[in-house]
C-alpha positions in Angstrom: 14.4 -2.0 -7.0 15.9 -5.4 -6.2 14.7 -8.9 -7.8 14.3 -12.0 -5.4 13.7 -15.5 -5.8 12.9 -17.9 -3.1 13.2 -21.4 -4.2 13.4 -24.7 -2.6 10.2 -24.0 -0.8 6.8 -25.6 0.4 4.6 -22.8 -0.8 1.2 -22.2 1.1 -0.5 -19.6 -0.6 -4.0 -19.2 1.4 -5.5 -19.5 -2.2 -5.1 -23.3 -1.4 -5.4 -24.9 1.5 -2.4 -27.4 0.9 1.3 -26.3 0.7 3.1 -27.4 -2.4 6.3 -27.7 -3.8 7.6 -24.7 -5.5 9.5 -20.9 -5.6 8.2 -17.4 -5.7 9.9 -14.5 -7.8 9.8 -11.1 -6.4 10.5 -7.6 -8.7 10.6 -4.9 -6.5 7.4 -4.3 -4.4 5.0 -7.3 -6.5 5.3 -11.0 -6.8 6.0 -11.8 -10.2 5.7 -15.8 -10.2 4.4 -18.4 -7.8 4.5 -22.0 -8.4 6.2 -25.0 -9.4 9.8 -24.7 -9.7 11.2 -23.6 -13.9 14.3 -22.6 -15.5 14.3 -18.8 -16.0 17.0 -16.5 -18.0 15.9 -13.6 -15.4 19.0 -12.5 -13.6 18.5 -12.1 -9.8 20.1 -9.9 -7.2 19.7 -12.4 -4.7 18.2 -16.1 -4.7 17.3 -17.9 -1.2 17.1 -21.6 -1.1 14.7 -22.1 1.4 15.8 -25.5 2.2 12.5 -27.1 2.2 10.8 -24.3 4.6 7.1 -22.9 4.4 6.6 -19.6 2.2 2.8 -17.9 3.4 1.4 -14.4 3.1 2.7 -12.4 6.5 0.4 -12.7 9.3 -2.2 -9.4 10.0 -2.3 -8.0 13.3 -6.1 -6.4 12.9 -6.3 -4.5 16.1 -3.9 -3.2 18.0 -2.3 -0.1 20.0 0.9 -0.6 18.7 2.8 2.4 21.0 1.0 0.8 23.8 4.2 -1.0 24.0 4.9 1.6 26.8 2.0 -0.7 29.1 3.5 -3.9 28.9 3.3 -5.3 32.3 2.6 -1.7 34.0 -0.6 -2.7 35.0 -1.9 -6.1 35.6 -5.0 -8.4 37.4 -6.8 -5.3 36.7 -10.0 -4.9 35.3 -11.0 -3.0 31.9 -12.4 0.4 34.2 -9.5 0.2 36.8 -6.4 -0.2 34.1 -7.8 2.4 31.8 -8.2 5.1 34.4 -5.8 4.8 37.3 -2.8 3.2 35.2 -3.4 4.2 31.0 -4.9 7.3 30.7 -2.6 9.0 33.6 0.4 7.8 31.1 -0.8 8.9 28.2 -1.6 12.1 29.3 2.1 13.0 29.4 3.2 10.9 26.1 4.5 13.2 23.2 5.3 12.3 20.0 9.0 11.0 20.5 7.4 8.5 22.7 5.1 7.5 20.1 7.9 7.3 17.3 10.1 4.9 19.7 7.5 2.9 21.4 5.9 2.3 17.8 9.8 1.0 16.4 9.8 -1.2 19.7 6.4 -2.7 18.5 7.0 -3.0 14.9 10.4 -4.8 15.8 7.9 -7.3 17.9 6.2 -7.4 14.8 8.5 -8.3 12.6 9.9 -11.3 14.7 6.5 -12.5 15.1 5.7 -12.5 11.2 3.4 -9.6 11.0 3.5 -7.6 7.9 1.0 -4.9 8.7 -1.2 -3.6 11.6 -4.6 -2.0 11.9 -3.7 0.3 14.4 -6.0 2.8 16.3 -4.0 5.3 18.8 -2.6 9.2 19.6 0.1 11.2 17.6 -0.5 9.9 13.9 2.2 12.0 12.7 5.0 10.3 14.7 3.2 6.6 14.1 3.1 7.1 10.1 7.0 8.2 10.5 7.9 5.4 12.9 6.3 3.0 10.2 8.1 4.1 7.1 11.3 4.6 8.7 11.0 0.8 9.9 9.4 -0.2 6.5 6.4 -1.4 8.2 2.8 -1.7 6.7 0.7 0.3 9.1 -3.1 0.6 8.6 -4.3 4.0 10.7 -7.7 3.0 12.4 -9.7 6.5 13.4 -9.8 7.1 17.1 -12.3 9.8 17.9 -14.0 10.4 20.9 -15.8 12.7 23.2 -12.2 14.2 23.9 -11.3 14.9 20.9 -10.5 13.6 17.4 -13.4 14.6 15.4 -11.8 18.1 14.2 -9.2 16.2 12.6 -11.2 12.5 11.2 -11.9 13.7 7.8 -8.0 15.5 7.3 -6.4 12.4 8.6 -8.1 10.4 6.4 -7.1 12.3 3.2 -4.2 13.1 4.2 -2.8 9.5 5.6 -4.2 7.8 2.5 -2.0 9.8 0.5 0.8 9.6 2.8 2.8 6.6 1.7 2.4 3.3 0.1 3.2 1.6 3.2 0.3 3.8 5.2 -3.4 4.0 4.8 -5.9 5.0 6.8 -9.9 4.1 8.1 -12.8 5.9 9.1 -13.1 4.9 12.9 -13.9 5.6 17.0 -12.9 4.4 20.0 -16.4 3.3 21.3 -20.3 3.6 22.0 -19.3 4.4 26.0 -17.1 7.2 24.9 -18.3 8.6 21.9 -21.6 10.6 22.0 -24.5 9.8 19.3 -23.8 13.6 18.0 -20.3 12.8 17.2 -21.4 9.3 15.9 -23.7 10.7 13.4 -20.7 13.5 12.3 -18.6 10.2 11.6 -21.5 8.7 9.7 -21.9 11.8 7.5 -18.7 11.5 7.0 -18.6 7.7 5.6 -21.2 8.5 3.2 -19.5 11.2 1.9 -16.4 9.1 1.2 -18.3 6.1 0.9 -16.0 4.6 3.2 -16.3 1.6 6.1 -16.2 2.6 9.8 -14.6 0.4 12.3 -15.1 0.6 16.4 -14.1 -1.3 19.5 -17.7 -3.2 20.0 -19.6 -4.9 22.3 -16.1 -6.2 24.5 -17.6 -6.4 28.0 -21.3 -7.3 29.3 -21.2 -3.9 31.2 -20.9 -1.9 27.9 -23.6 -3.8 26.4 -25.9 -3.5 29.1 -25.2 0.4 29.5 -25.8 0.9 25.7 -29.0 -0.7 26.3 -29.8 1.3 29.1 -28.9 4.5 26.9 -30.1 3.3 23.6 -32.9 0.7 24.3 -30.1 -1.4 22.0 -26.9 -2.5 21.5 -23.8 -1.0 20.2 -23.9 -3.0 16.7 -27.6 -2.2 16.6 -27.0 1.7 17.5 -24.2 1.6 14.8 -26.5 0.2 12.2 -29.2 2.6 12.8 -27.1 6.1 12.2 -25.9 4.1 9.3 -22.3 4.0 10.6 -22.3 0.6 8.2 -23.7 1.2 5.2 -20.7 1.3 3.2 -19.2 -1.7 5.2 -16.6 -1.9 8.2 -16.7 -3.7 11.5 -15.5 -4.0 15.4 -12.7 -5.4 17.3 -13.2 -7.4 20.1 -17.2 -8.5 19.3 -17.4 -10.5 22.3 -20.8 -9.7 23.2 -23.2 -10.3 20.3 -26.3 -11.7 20.3 -28.2 -13.1 17.1 -29.6 -10.0 15.4 -26.4 -8.1 16.1 -24.9 -11.6 14.1 -27.4 -11.0 11.4 -26.4 -7.6 11.1 -22.3 -8.3 10.3 -23.6 -11.0 7.9 -26.0 -8.3 6.0 -23.8 -5.8 5.7 -20.7 -7.8 5.1 -18.6 -6.7 8.1 -15.6 -8.1 9.8 -14.9 -9.0 13.4 -11.5 -8.9 14.6 -10.7 -10.7 17.8 -8.3 -10.2 20.7 -8.8 -13.0 23.1 -5.9 -12.9 25.0 -6.5 -9.2 26.1 -10.1 -10.5 27.0 -9.2 -12.9 29.1 -6.7 -10.9 30.5 -9.1 -8.1 31.2 -12.1 -10.9 32.0 -14.0 -9.7 29.6 -15.0 -12.7 28.0 -14.7 -15.3 24.9 -15.6 -14.6 21.4 -17.5 -17.7 20.1 -15.8 -17.5 16.5 -17.7 -20.7 15.7 -20.7 -18.6 15.5 -19.2 -16.0 13.3 -17.9 -19.0 10.7 -20.9 -20.8 10.5 -22.5 -17.3 9.0 -19.8 -16.6 6.8 -18.6 -13.1 8.5 -15.3 -12.3 7.5 -13.1 -12.9 10.9 -9.7 -11.3 11.7 -7.2 -11.8 14.3 -5.5 -9.3 16.6 -3.8 -8.9 19.9 -4.7 -5.3 21.3 -2.3 -3.5 22.5 1.3 -4.9 24.9 -0.5 -3.0 27.8 -3.4 -5.3 28.1 -2.3 -8.5 26.5 0.8 -8.2 27.0 2.6 -10.1 24.4 2.1 -9.1 20.6 1.7 -12.5 19.6 -0.4 -13.9 17.0 0.5 -17.4 16.8 -0.7 -17.3 20.7 -4.1 -15.5 19.3 -4.9 -18.1 16.7 -4.5 -21.0 19.3 -6.7 -19.6 21.6 -9.0 -18.5 19.1 -9.6 -21.6 17.8 -9.4 -23.6 21.2 -12.2 -21.2 22.9 -15.2 -21.8 21.3 -15.0 -25.5 23.1 -15.9 -24.5 26.4 -19.2 -23.2 25.2 -20.2 -26.0 22.7 -20.9 -29.2 24.4 -18.8 -31.9 22.7 -16.3 -28.7 21.4 -17.2 -26.5 18.3 -14.3 -28.1 16.6 -13.3 -25.0 14.7 -11.0 -25.8 11.4 -7.3 -24.2 12.0 -7.5 -23.3 8.3 -10.2 -20.9 8.6 -7.9 -18.9 11.9 -4.9 -19.6 9.9 -7.2 -17.4 7.0 -8.4 -15.3 9.3 -4.8 -14.3 10.6 -3.9 -13.7 7.4 -6.5 -13.3 4.7 -9.2 -12.4 6.8 -7.0 -9.2 8.4 -6.0 -8.1 4.9 -9.6 -7.7 3.7 -10.3 -5.9 6.6 -8.0 -3.6 6.5 -8.6 -2.6 2.7 -5.3 -4.5 1.6 -6.6 -6.6 -1.3 -3.5 -6.8 -2.7 -2.2 -7.9 0.1 -3.7 -10.9 1.3 -2.6 -14.0 -0.9 0.7 -15.0 -2.3 -0.1 -14.7 -6.3 0.9 -12.7 -9.8 0.8 -9.4 -9.1 0.4 -9.5 -5.2 2.6 -7.3 -2.8 5.5 -9.3 -2.3 4.5 -9.3 1.9 6.0 -12.7 2.7 7.3 -14.6 5.7 9.3 -18.0 6.2 8.5 -20.6 8.6 11.3 -22.9 9.7 9.7 -26.6 8.9 13.0 -28.1 10.8 12.1 -26.5 14.1 10.8 -29.6 16.5 7.3 -27.5 16.4 6.7 -28.2 13.4 7.5 -32.0 13.3 6.2 -34.2 12.4 4.6 -32.8 9.6 0.6 -34.0 9.7 -1.0 -31.2 9.3 1.1 -28.2 8.4 -2.0 -25.4 8.8 -2.5 -27.6 12.3 1.2 -27.4 13.3 1.0 -23.4 12.6 -1.8 -22.5 14.7 -1.5 -25.3 17.4 2.2 -25.0 18.4 3.2 -22.8 16.2 4.8 -19.4 18.2 7.3 -16.8 17.1 11.1 -18.9 17.1 9.6 -20.5 13.8 9.8 -17.3 11.8 13.3 -17.4 10.1 12.0 -14.2 8.0 9.7 -11.6 7.1 9.4 -9.5 3.8 6.9 -6.5 2.8 6.8 -4.8 0.0 9.9 -6.8 -1.1 12.3 -5.9 1.2 13.3 -8.5 3.7 13.1 -6.4 7.1 13.6 -9.6 9.4 15.8 -12.5 8.8 17.4 -15.3 11.1 16.7 -12.7 14.4 18.5 -9.5 12.5 16.9 -6.4 11.3 17.2 -4.4 8.5 15.4 -1.2 9.3 15.4 -1.0 12.9 18.1 -0.7 15.3 17.2 -3.0 18.2 19.2 -1.7 20.6 19.1 1.9 20.5 15.4 1.2 20.4 15.7 -0.5 23.7 17.9 2.2 25.2 15.8 5.0 24.1 12.2 3.4 25.9 14.0 2.3 28.6 15.3 6.3 29.3 11.7 6.8 28.6 10.0 4.9 30.9 11.6 7.0 33.5 10.3 10.1 33.1 6.4 8.1 32.2 6.0 5.9 35.3 
């Protein structure tokens, strides 16, 4: 395990709102010091002069389908139903573990270049995904993907197995959505949740059609159905969370649930725009996700944060004026808490060394009137100079240490020839 010193930096811990001059020391996977510059007799394996650049916690992609990079720009300008049934499902029926491994590698490469240090992923063939994540050195949190077409018979086994697989891999209980999952299966998931006192996650209230259909079936919204079935008794939350009424928000506030928003995908599929300001006002933990590259089409957390902070202005006379710090917090701390990564949320002694370096000399980061606002409103992946996970520098100045990008591109290009 190596010892690294990052010095001559601005540090945004996300425990404090303002960046301060300082340095960070890393020993193996953990941060051992964050603070003002000081003398030490410690011998470091590498000392990096950050030249005034910003160090901050890595972004957390709190809802995605990583291996769906296969579907990037494959089926645009389609409604959600047509996109799924006419374009995505037919290809998914052909996917094997080798496909999942390599398309996940492509996704991890994009994450690392975007300053993303963890993802909350719901998709197929978890064994292939877990191997791909560990090989890339990427922090991968699984979300169960149960629905009426399968997954219930392996959910409990996956929960136990992948929570004991590798330090970079963990697993949360989950299912696809109300409209794809029968009441009987949801009750079984609730029983497993109660057995392990574990949170549960699912797509929820992504479209108005979804909510209306649920009301036709159950006489209530998806959030209320999940709460009635005990799925939220030990926490959890939802992805998308666009069509929430006040009672849904009450449940999220009362249960201490988390909401991950996916603005680009929702806009592209004409699903609607979430009112993040209402969640913030209620004190609900919020997070940011990209959804998959098949529906986004990027895995760009900067674009998501910009839209999440500005879209509420469409619905409030005079503007909602969402604090950009709350959005950056959602993209880092909020995502970590939703995913159960409590030791990856902020930069502090004893926390995991999941750190990114932001180029403060990039034109979009100048002048420095407000560093956080610059990241949220004008930031883009090009400002990321380094991405570190568990003390390992995986991406630095455009180069990868664990991913052979040329091989990934060549392999996935050939795979697409057989999948289209």
